[in-house]
N, C-alpha and C positions, 0 to 999 in steps of 0.2 A: 783334405778338405772335409769339414764337418758339415752334415746337414740333418735336420732341418736347422735353420739358424734362429735362435730366440731373439725376438726384437721387443722394443718398446717405443712409445711415441713420445715426443717432447712434453706433452701435457700429463703424462702419467707421473705418479708420486715416486719418491725414493722408496718409500715403504714397499710399493708394489714392485719395483725393480729388485729390491733386496730378496723379497720373499721368492720371486721368480728365480733368482740366482740359487737360493737355498734349495728350493724344490727340485731343480733340474741339476744341482751340483756343478754349476758353471762360475766362471769369475768375471765374465764381461757380457754385456748386452749390446746389440747395434741398434742405435736410434734411427728410425726411418721416417721419411715422409708419407703421404698418402699414396705415392707412387712406387713405393719399396725401395727408394733411392736412398743410401746411408747419408745422414746428416751429422751423426755423432756416434759417440761411444761412451758408455758409462760402465766402470768397472769397480771391483772391490776396493781398490785404492781410494775412488772418489768417494765410496761410502764411508771407508775408514776416516777420510778427512772431514766429511760431514760430522761424524760422530764425535771427533776429536775437537773440532772447532765450534759446533752449534748444538751442544748438548741440551741447550734450553728449548730447543724446537723437537718436536716429535717428526719422525720421518714421513708421516702422511701429510706434514704441512709443507714440504719441500717438493718442487717438480724436478723432474729429470732434466728439462731445459736449463735450469739454474745451476746445474752441477756438471753436465756431461761435458766431454772433451769434443770441440767442434772441428778442429784441425785433423781430420782423420786421414790416415794412410791406407789405400786401398791396394789390391793385387788383382791382376787379370787371371782369369781361370786358366790360362796356358803357360803360366810361368813355372820355373822349376822350385823345388823345395830348398834349394841352396840361396836363391834368390829371396824366398820368403824369410829365412833365417838371417840372411843379411840385412833386410829392412827391419825386422823386429829388433834386431841389435843396435842398427843405427839410430833408430828413432825411440828406442826404450819403450817398446810396447809389447803386450802379450798376445795379440791376435790381430789378423788382417781380414776385414771384410773381403770376400771374393766377388767381383762383378763381372757382368759380361759386357759385351761391347756397347751396350745402351747405358751402362753403368747402373743396371738394376741388380740388386742383391741377389746371389745365387749359393751363397754359401759362407763359411768362415774357416780360416786356418789358423789354428792357435799353437802355442808352444806344445801342448799335449799331442797334438798331430804330428809335430816334427819329432818328438821323443819316441813315438811309435815308428817313424821311418828310421830313425837312428838305431833302435833296437833291431829291427828287421834287416837293415843293409849294412850296418857297420860292426858286425861281430868280428873279433880277433884283430881290431886295427888300434884299439888304446886299452891301457890299463886305467883304473879309476884315477890313480894319483897324477896320471897324465893330463887329465882334463879338470881336475878339483881345483876349487878356490881355496887358497891357505888362509886367508884372512877372514876368519868365521866371525859373525856378529854374535856374541854370548851374552847372556844374562843369568843372574842368580835367582833361585826360586822365590826369594822374598823381595824382589824388585817390584815396584809398583806398576800398575797399568800404564799410567801416564808416562813412566820411563820407557816402559817396553814400547810402547806407541812410537817414541822418539826412535828407539833402535830399529823398529821395523820400517819406518819411513826412511832411514838413512841407508839401511842394507840394499844392496843392488837387486836382490831378489825378494826383498820383504820377508826375509826368514830369520828368526833368532832361535838359537840353540840354547836350551836351558842347561846348565852344568852344575855339577857339584864342586866341591873345593879341589878335587883331584882332576878337573877337567874332563870327567866323564859325562856323556850325554844323559840328561834325565827326561828330557821332553823337547818339543818343537812348537814354536809360536809362529803363526803367519797371520797375514792380513785377514784371512778368513775368520780365524778365531776372535779378531777383534771386531769385525765387521758385524758379526752376529751376536755380539753383547747388546743388551737393550741399552740405549742412551741413558735411560735413567741411573744406571749402575755407576755412569761416570760423572753424573750431574753434581755430585757432592764431592768432587775430586778436591783433595787437600784438606777437607774439614775432619775434625775428630769428634768422637763421642767419649763420654767418662762414665765410669762406673766406681761407686765406692764399695770396699769390701773390709771385713775384720781381719787383721792380722791373726795368724795362727798362734804366735807366741803369746800367752797371757800378759807377760810382763811388758809386751809392746801392743797391747790391745788398743788400737786407734784407728779411726777410719783413714783410708788411704786412697788416692785417686790412681786409677790405672787408665791410661790411654788405650782405646779399641779404635783402630783405623777402619773406616767404612770402605775405603777403596779395595777392590780384590787385588791380589798380587800375582805374579807370574804363574806361580805353581797352580793357581785356581782355573786358569784358561788354557794352560799347555796341553798339548797331546802327548801323553806319557809314553815311556818305553818306546822310543822311536825306532823305525826300521833303518838299519845302517847299511854302509858299504864299508868293505875291508880291503885295506891296502893289498895289492896284488891281483885282485879281481878284474875280469874283463868288464870294461866300461859299459858295453852294450848289454851284457848280461845283468849286470848290477842295476842299470837304469830301467830294466824291465819291471823292477819293483815300483817304480813311480806309477807305472800303469796299473799294475795288478793291485796295489794298495790304495790307488787314487791320492797319492800324496805328492808334495811339491819339492821335497828335497831329502837327500840321504846324507847325513853326517857321516864323514869319513873317519874311521878309527883304526888304531893299529892292534897289535895282539893283545895288548893290556886294556883295550877299550878306551884309550885315551884319545881325545878329539884331536885330529890332525887336519881336517879340511872338510869341505862340503861341496856336494855336487847338487845343483839345481837345475832347471830347465835352461837357464842362461847359459851354464857350462856347456850343456849339450848343443845348443844353437851355435855357440862359438866353434864347437869341434865340426860342426856340419858346415858352418860358413867360412872358416878361416883355417882349418886344420887339415881339410880333405881336399882331394884333387877335384 
């Protein structure tokens, strides 16, 4: 369990919530009432959806209560990590507010907390290929941000691996990368600007129109040179990199650095909840 818990109120703005996530390097905030009882949760996913769907609004015009998830799942402080992993998988959530018997918020348990437990308690039980997901969501470096947003939203863990023509990983894009783009960057999505130039060949000296797209591409926002896992490694040892480097996934590569799978916190939760005694 993590403490302290960073919270917001329903009347706070999305801009405030986003900046709090950025400054504290977290992906979710518990929304509480005046008695510190949880009434909702707002996540990176919610902010990504706001940016994608409401780019004409600035984030200080949108309130938390208009965006937060209200049907929250909580866990009591005496429950096991296996129960926590099971609940996160069942309800497809990344964190559980922890409450006492009076339903007052006392902490939060996140996927990162469970990864730490996996690293500490499950050494030698799995190889990385035993728990990895083989169907990796990939993009090319020139794919548009609007296309990448669609990929991020359909990937189970919200992770996209940017690859070259040989399927070697070049970078990773997560919901966090998109959430912290200024909405104005996406407001002109799909529009083009034009520039005229003189041809180099004198015989063909004439004005020609060149299209220049305003929308950034995958290469502009990806985290380059991703940290990877290699086939044959101990899963707990490899997963420690998620904690050490504060990252959300490990592309799995073979001896030729070809992408063969991915390990995210979801795969680690599944190992805790479903593959262990």
